[in-house]
N, CA, C and O atoms as a MOPAC input file, in Angstrom:
PM7 MOZYME 1SCF
protein

 N     -8.45300 1    13.28100 1    58.21000 1
 C     -7.39100 1    13.04900 1    57.07400 1
 C     -6.84200 1    14.57600 1    56.44900 1
 O     -7.68900 1    15.24600 1    55.85700 1
 N     -5.99400 1    14.91200 1    56.52500 1
 C     -5.47100 1    16.49600 1    55.76200 1
 C     -4.55800 1    15.87200 1    54.78400 1
 O     -3.86000 1    14.85800 1    54.75400 1
 N     -4.87000 1    17.01800 1    53.86600 1
 C     -4.00000 1    16.50200 1    52.42400 1
 C     -3.20100 1    18.22200 1    52.56300 1
 O     -3.53000 1    19.26300 1    53.13100 1
 N     -2.05500 1    17.81000 1    51.73300 1
 C     -1.19300 1    19.19800 1    51.65100 1
 C     -1.85300 1    19.36400 1    50.21700 1
 O     -1.56000 1    18.50800 1    49.38300 1
 N     -2.60900 1    20.25900 1    49.89900 1
 C     -3.41200 1    21.09600 1    48.73300 1
 C     -2.27500 1    21.36000 1    47.63500 1
 O     -2.51800 1    21.06300 1    46.46500 1
 N     -1.29100 1    21.80000 1    47.91800 1
 C     -0.21900 1    22.18000 1    46.90100 1
 C      0.14100 1    20.73600 1    46.37000 1
 O      0.11100 1    20.69800 1    45.14000 1
 N      0.47800 1    19.51600 1    46.98200 1
 C      1.05600 1    18.73500 1    46.55400 1
 C     -0.13400 1    18.00300 1    45.92800 1
 O      0.08000 1    17.55000 1    44.80400 1
 N     -1.15700 1    17.83600 1    46.36900 1
 C     -2.66000 1    17.25400 1    45.90100 1
 C     -2.59600 1    18.04900 1    44.67000 1
 O     -2.63300 1    17.20700 1    43.77200 1
 N     -2.51900 1    19.21700 1    44.14000 1
 C     -2.92200 1    20.01900 1    43.18100 1
 C     -1.79600 1    19.75500 1    41.73100 1
 O     -2.12300 1    19.74500 1    40.54500 1
 N     -0.37200 1    19.55300 1    42.34600 1
 C      0.52400 1    19.15700 1    41.61600 1
 C      0.30800 1    17.31900 1    40.95100 1
 O      0.27600 1    16.84000 1    39.81700 1
 N      0.23100 1    16.89600 1    41.96700 1
 C      0.01200 1    15.40900 1    41.86700 1
 C     -1.04800 1    15.21000 1    40.60400 1
 O     -0.78500 1    14.52800 1    39.61300 1
 N     -2.24600 1    15.89700 1    40.80600 1
 C     -3.32800 1    15.98500 1    39.94700 1
 C     -3.07500 1    16.37100 1    38.54200 1
 O     -3.52100 1    15.71500 1    37.60100 1
 N     -2.24200 1    17.61000 1    38.38000 1
 C     -1.89000 1    18.10900 1    37.14900 1
 C     -0.81200 1    16.98700 1    36.50200 1
 O     -0.77000 1    16.78200 1    35.28900 1
 N     -0.14100 1    16.44600 1    37.24700 1
 C      0.93200 1    15.36900 1    36.51900 1
 C      0.16700 1    14.39400 1    36.05400 1
 O      0.45600 1    14.05100 1    34.90800 1
 N     -0.86400 1    13.73200 1    36.64400 1
 C     -1.58300 1    12.74900 1    35.90700 1
 C     -2.31200 1    13.06700 1    35.13900 1
 O     -2.59700 1    12.20600 1    34.30600 1
 N     -2.96800 1    14.40100 1    35.01400 1
 C     -3.54700 1    14.58700 1    33.85700 1
 C     -2.90700 1    14.95400 1    32.59600 1
 O     -3.40600 1    14.97900 1    31.47200 1
 N     -1.54200 1    15.27800 1    33.02500 1
 C     -0.59400 1    15.69100 1    31.91800 1
 C     -0.34000 1    14.19100 1    31.44700 1
 O     -0.41700 1    13.96700 1    30.23900 1
 N     -0.12400 1    13.43100 1    32.08400 1
 C      0.36000 1    12.02300 1    31.63500 1
 C     -0.53600 1    11.36100 1    30.54900 1
 O     -0.06800 1    10.86400 1    29.52400 1
 N     -1.96300 1    11.39400 1    30.87700 1
 C     -3.15800 1    10.88700 1    30.27900 1
 C     -3.60000 1    11.74200 1    29.02500 1
 O     -3.98200 1    11.28300 1    27.94800 1
 N     -3.47200 1    13.11900 1    29.38300 1
 C     -3.86600 1    13.68100 1    27.80000 1
 C     -2.59900 1    13.71200 1    26.94800 1
 O     -2.77400 1    14.44300 1    25.97300 1
 N     -1.36300 1    13.15700 1    26.98600 1
 C     -0.06400 1    13.43800 1    26.19200 1
 C     -0.52400 1    12.06500 1    25.30900 1
 O      0.10000 1    11.73300 1    24.30100 1
 N     -1.33700 1    11.54100 1    25.65800 1
 C     -1.45900 1    10.12200 1    24.28800 1
 C     -2.52800 1    10.58900 1    23.52700 1
 O     -3.05400 1     9.75300 1    22.79300 1
 N     -3.06700 1    11.94000 1    23.52100 1
 C     -4.38000 1    12.37100 1    22.89600 1
 C     -3.44900 1    13.67000 1    21.97000 1
 O     -4.07600 1    14.52800 1    21.34800 1
 N     -2.36500 1    13.66100 1    21.98700 1
 C     -1.55700 1    14.72100 1    21.13100 1
 C     -1.05700 1    13.99800 1    19.77300 1
 O     -0.77900 1    12.86900 1    19.36800 1
 N     -1.11600 1    15.49100 1    19.26100 1
 C     -0.66500 1    14.71500 1    17.69000 1
 C      0.77800 1    14.87600 1    17.47600 1
 O      1.00300 1    15.16800 1    16.30100 1
 N      1.90600 1    14.78200 1    18.24500 1
 C      3.04300 1    14.99300 1    17.77400 1
 C      3.37300 1    13.52500 1    18.56100 1
 O      4.48000 1    13.25500 1    19.02700 1
 N      2.47800 1    12.85100 1    18.60000 1
 C      3.12300 1    11.15300 1    19.17500 1
 C      3.82500 1    10.38300 1    17.96800 1
 O      3.16700 1    10.31400 1    16.92900 1
 N      5.02000 1     9.82900 1    17.98900 1
 C      5.44900 1     9.18600 1    16.75500 1
 C      4.99200 1     8.12100 1    16.33300 1
 O      5.11800 1     7.13700 1    17.06300 1
 N      4.34000 1     7.98000 1    15.07200 1
 C      4.03600 1     6.66700 1    14.53700 1
 C      4.91600 1     6.36200 1    13.28500 1
 O      5.19900 1     7.16100 1    12.39200 1
 N      5.34800 1     4.87300 1    13.40100 1
 C      6.47600 1     4.51000 1    12.34700 1
 C      5.51300 1     4.61000 1    10.96600 1
 O      4.28400 1     4.53700 1    10.99500 1
 N      6.28700 1     4.78500 1     9.81000 1
 C      5.63300 1     4.75300 1     8.58500 1
 C      6.06300 1     3.26400 1     8.09000 1
 O      7.21900 1     2.85800 1     7.97200 1
 N      4.91900 1     2.57600 1     7.84100 1
 C      4.94900 1     1.31100 1     7.40100 1
 C      4.46800 1     1.31800 1     5.91100 1
 O      3.45000 1     1.97500 1     5.69300 1
 N      5.03900 1     0.69800 1     4.89000 1
 C      4.50800 1     0.89200 1     3.65900 1
 C      3.44500 1    -0.52400 1     3.55300 1
 O      3.51300 1    -1.57600 1     4.18900 1
 N      2.68400 1    -0.19100 1     2.73500 1
 C      1.59500 1    -1.49900 1     2.70200 1
 C      1.26800 1    -1.70800 1     1.43300 1
 O      1.12400 1    -0.85800 1     0.55400 1
 N      1.14900 1    -2.90200 1     1.35800 1
 C      0.71000 1    -3.61900 1    -0.17700 1
 C      2.00400 1    -4.20600 1    -1.24500 1
 O      3.06400 1    -4.64600 1    -0.80100 1
 N      1.70500 1    -4.12100 1    -2.59500 1
 C      3.20700 1    -4.27400 1    -3.32100 1
 C      3.65200 1    -3.03600 1    -3.75600 1
 O      2.94700 1    -2.09000 1    -4.10600 1
 N      5.18100 1    -3.11100 1    -3.70400 1
 C      5.84300 1    -1.82900 1    -4.09000 1
 C      6.19400 1    -2.24300 1    -5.35500 1
 O      7.09800 1    -3.07800 1    -5.36100 1
 N      5.73100 1    -1.89600 1    -6.49400 1
 C      6.28400 1    -1.85800 1    -8.03800 1
 C      6.52600 1    -0.84100 1    -8.50500 1
 O      5.82500 1     0.15800 1    -8.34300 1
 N      7.48600 1    -0.88200 1    -9.12700 1
 C      8.35700 1     0.13600 1    -9.92800 1
 C      8.03700 1    -0.21500 1   -11.36500 1
 O      7.77200 1    -1.31000 1   -11.86200 1
 N      8.16000 1     1.43500 1   -12.11000 1
 C      7.93100 1     1.42200 1   -13.69000 1
 C      8.73200 1    -0.11700 1   -14.62000 1
 O      8.41700 1    -0.83300 1   -15.57100 1
 N     10.10000 1     0.00800 1   -13.46500 1
 C     10.96000 1    -1.26100 1   -14.69400 1
 C     10.11500 1    -2.56300 1   -14.16100 1
 O     10.20000 1    -3.58600 1   -14.84100 1
 N      9.30600 1    -2.57500 1   -12.98100 1
 C      8.78900 1    -4.39800 1   -13.08200 1
 C      7.76500 1    -4.22600 1   -14.07500 1
 O      7.54800 1    -5.19500 1   -14.80300 1
 N      6.96400 1    -2.97400 1   -14.27700 1
 C      5.66300 1    -3.30400 1   -15.02900 1
 C      6.16200 1    -3.18600 1   -16.55800 1
 O      5.47600 1    -3.68000 1   -17.45300 1
 N      7.53500 1    -2.43200 1   -16.87300 1
 C      8.27400 1    -2.94500 1   -18.22800 1
 C      8.48800 1    -4.18500 1   -18.45700 1
 O      8.81700 1    -4.46100 1   -19.61100 1
 N      8.41200 1    -4.92700 1   -17.79600 1
 C      8.62200 1    -6.50800 1   -18.06100 1
 C      7.45900 1    -7.41200 1   -18.61200 1
 O      7.62800 1    -8.50400 1   -19.15400 1
 N      6.19000 1    -6.75700 1   -18.38000 1
 C      5.21800 1    -7.38000 1   -19.03100 1
 C      4.74200 1    -7.43000 1   -20.09700 1
 O      4.70300 1    -6.35700 1   -20.70000 1
 N      4.20600 1    -8.60500 1   -20.76300 1
 C      4.05000 1    -8.66500 1   -22.19200 1
 C      2.59900 1    -9.19800 1   -22.24600 1
 O      2.00000 1    -9.87600 1   -21.41100 1
 N      2.16600 1    -8.69500 1   -23.50600 1
 C      0.66700 1    -9.30700 1   -23.55600 1
 C      0.90000 1   -10.91600 1   -23.89300 1
 O      1.85900 1   -11.46400 1   -24.43700 1
 N     -0.45900 1   -11.52200 1   -23.31500 1
 C     -0.31800 1   -12.76800 1   -23.86300 1
 C      0.52500 1   -13.72100 1   -22.12100 1
 O      0.17900 1   -14.85100 1   -21.77600 1
 N      1.18600 1   -13.19100 1   -21.64700 1
 C      1.71700 1   -14.04700 1   -20.36600 1
 C      0.69000 1   -14.45300 1   -19.62300 1
 O     -0.41600 1   -13.97100 1   -19.37700 1
 N      1.37500 1   -15.64200 1   -19.24000 1
 C      0.24400 1   -16.54700 1   -18.39300 1
 C      0.16600 1   -15.84100 1   -16.55400 1
 O      1.05000 1   -15.07800 1   -16.16200 1
 N     -0.82200 1   -16.19600 1   -15.78900 1
 C     -0.76800 1   -15.77600 1   -14.42000 1
 C      0.47000 1   -16.15500 1   -14.04400 1
 O      1.06800 1   -15.30200 1   -13.38900 1
 N      1.15000 1   -17.34700 1   -14.28800 1
 C      1.98100 1   -17.70800 1   -13.27200 1
 C      3.32400 1   -16.68600 1   -13.47500 1
 O      4.09000 1   -16.31700 1   -12.58500 1
 N      3.37800 1   -16.32500 1   -14.98900 1
 C      4.46600 1   -15.25100 1   -15.68400 1
 C      4.18200 1   -13.81600 1   -14.93500 1
 O      5.20400 1   -13.16500 1   -14.71600 1
 N      3.21900 1   -13.36200 1   -14.60600 1
 C      2.67600 1   -12.18500 1   -14.19100 1
 C      3.09300 1   -12.05300 1   -12.39200 1
 O      3.50600 1   -11.11200 1   -11.71500 1
 N      2.70200 1   -13.68400 1   -12.02600 1
 C      3.11400 1   -13.53000 1   -10.57800 1
 C      4.64400 1   -13.28100 1   -10.43300 1
 O      5.21400 1   -12.38300 1    -9.81400 1
 N      5.12400 1   -14.23000 1   -11.10800 1
 C      6.74100 1   -14.41400 1   -11.03100 1
 C      7.33300 1   -12.78600 1   -11.37700 1
 O      8.41300 1   -12.47900 1   -10.87200 1
 N      6.68200 1   -11.87900 1   -12.14700 1
 C      7.36500 1   -10.66400 1   -12.18900 1
 C      6.93600 1    -9.68600 1   -11.05600 1
 O      7.79600 1    -9.09400 1   -10.40300 1
 N      5.46900 1    -9.49800 1   -10.80100 1
 C      5.14100 1    -8.61300 1    -9.82200 1
 C      4.94700 1    -9.21300 1    -8.49900 1
 O      4.65900 1    -8.49200 1    -7.54400 1
 N      5.09600 1   -10.59200 1    -8.36000 1
 C      4.53700 1   -10.97600 1    -7.05800 1
 C      3.10800 1   -11.30400 1    -6.89500 1
 O      2.29600 1   -11.28700 1    -7.82000 1
 N      2.82300 1   -11.62600 1    -5.57400 1
 C      1.32500 1   -11.96500 1    -5.36000 1
 C      0.37400 1   -10.75400 1    -5.33100 1
 O      0.63600 1    -9.86800 1    -4.51800 1
 N     -0.69200 1   -10.62000 1    -6.12400 1
 C     -1.48200 1    -9.30300 1    -6.08700 1
 C     -2.06700 1    -9.50500 1    -4.51900 1
 O     -2.26100 1   -10.57500 1    -3.94300 1
 N     -2.27400 1    -8.21900 1    -4.03800 1
 C     -2.34000 1    -7.87600 1    -2.69800 1
 C     -4.30500 1    -8.17400 1    -2.74100 1
 O     -4.92900 1    -8.51900 1    -1.73800 1
 N     -4.91600 1    -7.94800 1    -4.04200 1
 C     -6.41500 1    -8.55500 1    -4.19900 1
 C     -6.79500 1    -9.30700 1    -5.17000 1
 O     -6.29400 1    -8.88800 1    -6.21400 1
 N     -7.38700 1   -10.14500 1    -5.32100 1
 C     -8.05000 1   -10.72700 1    -6.49500 1
 C     -9.51700 1   -10.73200 1    -6.58800 1
 O    -10.27700 1   -11.18600 1    -5.73200 1
 N     -9.76000 1   -10.33200 1    -7.40500 1
 C    -11.61400 1    -9.95000 1    -7.49800 1
 C    -12.28400 1   -11.30100 1    -7.26900 1
 O    -12.23000 1   -12.21000 1    -8.09700 1
 N    -12.89800 1   -11.38100 1    -6.13800 1
 C    -13.80900 1   -12.51100 1    -5.53200 1
 C    -14.70300 1   -13.09700 1    -6.67400 1
 O    -14.93400 1   -14.30500 1    -6.64000 1
 N    -15.26600 1   -12.27600 1    -7.76100 1
 C    -16.31000 1   -12.23600 1    -8.20200 1
 C    -16.13500 1   -12.56900 1    -9.83000 1
 O    -16.91900 1   -13.13300 1   -10.59300 1
 N    -14.59400 1   -11.91600 1   -10.11000 1
 C    -14.46500 1   -11.92700 1   -11.46600 1
 C    -12.76300 1   -12.47700 1   -11.41200 1
 O    -11.95300 1   -11.60500 1   -11.10100 1
 N    -12.34200 1   -13.55800 1   -11.63700 1
 C    -10.95800 1   -14.11100 1   -11.27900 1
 C    -10.09100 1   -13.68500 1   -12.59700 1
 O     -9.13700 1   -14.36700 1   -12.97100 1
 N    -10.50400 1   -12.50700 1   -13.25900 1
 C     -9.51000 1   -12.22600 1   -14.62800 1
 C     -8.90800 1   -10.68100 1   -14.12400 1
 O     -8.28800 1    -9.93600 1   -14.88300 1
 N     -9.19200 1   -10.39700 1   -12.83500 1
 C     -8.71300 1    -9.18400 1   -12.38000 1
 C     -7.67800 1    -9.30800 1   -11.54800 1
 O     -7.86100 1   -10.33300 1   -10.89100 1
 N     -6.64900 1    -8.76400 1   -11.23300 1
 C     -5.69300 1    -8.87500 1    -9.91800 1
 C     -5.52000 1    -7.06100 1    -9.77100 1
 O     -5.44900 1    -6.26600 1   -10.70800 1
 N     -5.48900 1    -6.79100 1    -8.47900 1
 C     -5.25800 1    -5.69500 1    -8.14900 1
 C     -3.85900 1    -5.57100 1    -7.21800 1
 O     -3.74600 1    -6.09100 1    -6.10700 1
 N     -3.11800 1    -5.00800 1    -7.69700 1
 C     -1.52900 1    -4.53000 1    -6.75900 1
 C     -1.67700 1    -3.27300 1    -6.73400 1
 O     -1.86300 1    -2.49800 1    -7.67200 1
 N     -1.55400 1    -2.99500 1    -5.14800 1
 C     -1.85000 1    -1.52100 1    -4.59200 1
 C     -0.96400 1    -1.42500 1    -3.64400 1
 O     -0.60200 1    -2.42400 1    -3.02200 1
 N     -0.46300 1    -0.14300 1    -3.38300 1
 C      0.82600 1     0.22300 1    -2.68000 1
 C      0.46200 1     1.44900 1    -2.10200 1
 O     -0.10000 1     2.29700 1    -2.79500 1
 N      0.79500 1     1.71400 1    -0.52000 1
 C      0.79600 1     2.80500 1     0.17300 1
 C      1.88700 1     3.00800 1     0.96400 1
 O      2.59600 1     2.19500 1     1.55700 1
 N      1.94000 1     4.40800 1     0.88700 1
 C      2.91200 1     4.65100 1     1.95700 1
 C      2.73100 1     6.44300 1     2.75000 1
 O      2.71300 1     7.50600 1     2.12900 1
 N      2.64300 1     6.28600 1     3.93300 1
 C      2.31600 1     8.00200 1     4.61200 1
 C      3.68800 1     7.95300 1     4.85100 1
 O      4.34900 1     7.14300 1     5.50100 1
 N      4.17100 1     9.43300 1     3.91700 1
 C      4.97600 1     9.77600 1     4.26000 1
 C      5.23800 1    10.71800 1     5.63800 1
 O      6.21600 1    10.58800 1     6.37500 1
 N      4.06800 1    11.76300 1     5.83500 1
 C      3.99000 1    12.11400 1     7.15200 1
 C      2.58500 1    12.28600 1     7.08400 1
 O      1.96800 1    11.90900 1     6.08800 1
 N      1.89100 1    12.94500 1     8.27200 1
 C      0.60000 1    13.22600 1     8.45800 1
 C     -0.54200 1    13.76200 1     7.51900 1
 O     -1.74600 1    13.50500 1     7.53200 1
 N      0.45000 1    14.86900 1     6.41700 1
 C     -0.33800 1    15.25000 1     5.38100 1
 C     -0.03100 1    14.82300 1     3.98200 1
 O     -0.73100 1    15.21300 1     3.04800 1
 N      1.00200 1    14.02700 1     3.80700 1
 C      0.94400 1    13.52300 1     2.48300 1
 C      1.12600 1    11.82900 1     2.66700 1
 O      1.20800 1    11.24700 1     3.74800 1
 N      1.16900 1    11.17900 1     1.26000 1
 C      0.93000 1     9.94800 1     1.34200 1
 C      1.45300 1     9.59700 1    -0.27300 1
 O      1.15500 1    10.41900 1    -1.13900 1
 N      2.03000 1     8.68900 1    -0.55800 1
 C      2.11200 1     8.06700 1    -1.84200 1
 C      1.26100 1     6.70900 1    -2.04200 1
 O      1.35500 1     5.82600 1    -1.19000 1
 N      0.37500 1     6.53500 1    -3.24300 1
 C     -0.34300 1     5.80600 1    -3.36600 1
 C     -0.03700 1     5.49800 1    -5.01900 1
 O      0.23700 1     6.29100 1    -5.92100 1
 N     -0.22600 1     3.78500 1    -5.04100 1
 C      0.14600 1     3.61100 1    -6.63100 1
 C     -0.88100 1     2.40000 1    -6.95300 1
 O     -1.18400 1     1.58900 1    -6.07800 1
 N     -1.28600 1     2.35000 1    -7.99400 1
 C     -2.04900 1     1.40400 1    -7.99800 1
 C     -2.18800 1     0.84000 1    -9.57300 1
 O     -2.28300 1     1.66400 1   -10.48200 1
 N     -2.19300 1    -0.48800 1    -9.83500 1
 C     -1.95400 1    -1.68200 1   -10.72700 1
 C     -3.23800 1    -2.33700 1   -10.95600 1
 O     -3.58100 1    -2.98700 1    -9.96900 1
 N     -3.96000 1    -2.37800 1   -11.80800 1
 C     -4.82500 1    -3.41100 1   -12.38900 1
 C     -4.42700 1    -4.25400 1   -13.49300 1
 O     -4.15600 1    -3.87200 1   -14.63200 1
 N     -4.41400 1    -5.77900 1   -12.92100 1
 C     -3.88900 1    -6.73400 1   -14.64000 1
 C     -5.13300 1    -6.95700 1   -14.87800 1
 O     -6.02400 1    -7.13800 1   -14.04900 1
 N     -5.21600 1    -6.94400 1   -16.16800 1
 C     -6.93000 1    -7.87000 1   -16.67900 1
 C     -6.04200 1    -8.95800 1   -17.31100 1
 O     -4.93200 1    -8.85300 1   -17.83300 1
 N     -6.89300 1   -10.11500 1   -17.10600 1
 C     -6.73900 1   -11.24900 1   -17.93400 1
 C     -7.56500 1   -11.73000 1   -18.82000 1
 O     -8.71000 1   -11.34900 1   -18.57900 1
 N     -7.48500 1   -12.43700 1   -19.79000 1
 C     -8.69400 1   -12.79600 1   -20.62200 1
 C     -8.20000 1   -14.33700 1   -21.26000 1
 O     -7.26000 1   -14.40900 1   -22.05200 1
 N     -9.02000 1   -15.62900 1   -20.76800 1
 C     -8.57400 1   -17.00700 1   -20.97400 1
 C     -7.25600 1   -17.37400 1   -20.14300 1
 O     -6.54900 1   -18.33200 1   -20.45700 1
 N     -6.98000 1   -16.52400 1   -19.04400 1
 C     -5.60600 1   -16.61700 1   -18.22200 1
 C     -4.46300 1   -16.57700 1   -19.14000 1
 O     -3.49400 1   -17.30900 1   -19.34200 1
 N     -4.91500 1   -15.43800 1   -19.64500 1
 C     -3.50500 1   -14.88500 1   -20.59400 1
 C     -3.67000 1   -13.27500 1   -20.22300 1
 O     -4.71800 1   -12.70900 1   -19.91100 1
 N     -2.43600 1   -12.73500 1   -20.33400 1
 C     -2.70100 1   -10.94900 1   -19.95300 1
 C     -2.87400 1   -10.25100 1   -21.32200 1
 O     -2.20900 1   -10.25600 1   -22.35800 1
 N     -4.01500 1    -9.65300 1   -20.93500 1
 C     -4.59000 1    -8.77400 1   -21.78200 1
 C     -4.26900 1    -7.18100 1   -21.70200 1
 O     -3.68800 1    -6.65000 1   -22.64800 1
 N     -4.67000 1    -6.39600 1   -20.51500 1
 C     -4.09300 1    -5.18900 1   -20.51000 1
 C     -3.77100 1    -4.68500 1   -19.27900 1
 O     -3.91600 1    -5.56800 1   -18.43300 1
 N     -3.42000 1    -3.71200 1   -18.83700 1
 C     -2.98500 1    -3.01200 1   -17.60000 1
 C     -3.28100 1    -1.64700 1   -17.50600 1
 O     -2.89700 1    -0.74600 1   -18.25100 1
 N     -4.05800 1    -1.57600 1   -16.44400 1
 C     -4.70100 1     0.15600 1   -16.04500 1
 C     -4.39900 1     0.40100 1   -14.71200 1
 O     -4.32400 1    -0.43500 1   -13.81100 1
 N     -4.18200 1     1.94800 1   -14.62500 1
 C     -3.68400 1     2.49800 1   -13.63800 1
 C     -2.90300 1     3.32200 1   -13.30900 1
 O     -3.07600 1     4.33300 1   -13.99000 1
 N     -1.76200 1     3.47700 1   -12.29500 1
 C     -1.14200 1     4.77500 1   -12.20500 1
 C      0.49400 1     4.34100 1   -13.26900 1
 O      1.41500 1     5.13500 1   -13.45800 1
 N      0.44500 1     3.32200 1   -13.64500 1
 C      1.67800 1     3.01100 1   -14.26300 1
 C      1.73800 1     2.91000 1   -15.94600 1
 O      0.88100 1     2.29600 1   -16.58200 1
 N      2.77700 1     3.54500 1   -16.51600 1
 C      2.51300 1     3.35300 1   -17.85400 1
 C      2.59900 1     2.05100 1   -18.67800 1
 O      3.28200 1     1.07700 1   -18.35900 1
 N      1.82100 1     2.15200 1   -19.77700 1
 C      2.03400 1     0.92800 1   -20.21400 1
 C      3.15200 1     0.51300 1   -21.22200 1
 O      3.21800 1     1.21600 1   -22.23000 1
 N      3.94700 1    -0.40600 1   -21.12300 1
 C      5.40100 1    -0.50900 1   -21.61500 1
 C      5.41200 1    -0.33500 1   -23.09300 1
 O      4.39800 1    -0.64900 1   -23.71600 1
 N      6.37600 1     0.09800 1   -23.67300 1
 C      6.46500 1     0.20900 1   -25.27700 1
 C      6.53400 1    -1.07400 1   -25.84200 1
 O      6.01300 1    -1.11500 1   -26.95600 1
 N      6.93700 1    -1.98300 1   -25.50200 1
 C      6.95200 1    -3.26500 1   -25.99700 1
 C      5.95500 1    -4.28000 1   -25.49500 1
 O      5.99900 1    -5.42400 1   -25.94600 1
 N      4.95200 1    -3.89400 1   -24.48400 1
 C      3.73200 1    -4.32200 1   -24.20100 1
 C      3.09200 1    -5.32200 1   -25.02700 1
 O      2.69600 1    -6.36500 1   -24.50600 1
 N      2.92700 1    -5.06400 1   -26.50500 1
 C      2.05200 1    -5.73600 1   -27.53200 1
 C      2.78900 1    -6.54600 1   -28.19200 1
 O      2.29400 1    -7.17400 1   -29.12700 1
 N      4.28800 1    -6.71800 1   -27.80100 1
 C      4.97500 1    -8.02500 1   -28.32600 1
 C      4.98800 1    -8.90200 1   -27.46700 1
 O      5.25400 1    -8.54600 1   -26.31900 1
 N      4.67800 1   -10.46800 1   -27.76300 1
 C      4.36700 1   -11.18700 1   -26.79900 1
 C      5.77200 1   -11.98200 1   -26.84000 1
 O      6.48400 1   -12.19800 1   -27.82100 1
 N      5.99100 1   -12.39800 1   -25.33600 1
 C      7.34700 1   -13.14900 1   -25.65700 1
 C      7.15700 1   -14.54400 1   -26.41800 1
 O      6.13600 1   -15.20200 1   -26.61400 1
 N      8.58800 1   -14.78600 1   -26.80500 1
 C      8.52600 1   -15.95200 1   -27.44500 1
 C      8.33300 1   -17.23900 1   -26.82800 1
 O      9.13800 1   -17.32800 1   -25.90100 1
 N      7.50800 1   -18.45000 1   -26.94400 1
 C      7.61700 1   -19.06600 1   -26.18900 1
 C      8.28800 1   -20.34900 1   -26.77300 1
 O      8.54500 1   -21.30100 1   -26.03600 1

């Protein structure tokens, strides 16, 4: 059986190009935001002594609740803008006796945070 060498060479080159193109860095990847997207205006609505239900109403369901410490909720957000940069935001909500105690993370504590809501 006789093969046409130039045709075989082009065929192998084409197949290798197709397989190796999957390894390239220019393959399109969609940017998918992950976690809880929060803005400072959302955090500004929080007040000391709010119940867990009230906090969940304002911020939504947390990404993670500490399995060993139910008094801590984690709100995290990650968005890859491109291959080199990403946006990361984190907010940890601390409770004591099922009431909001303090906030830690990347957001500023609201000015009115220490003013409890009127019940």
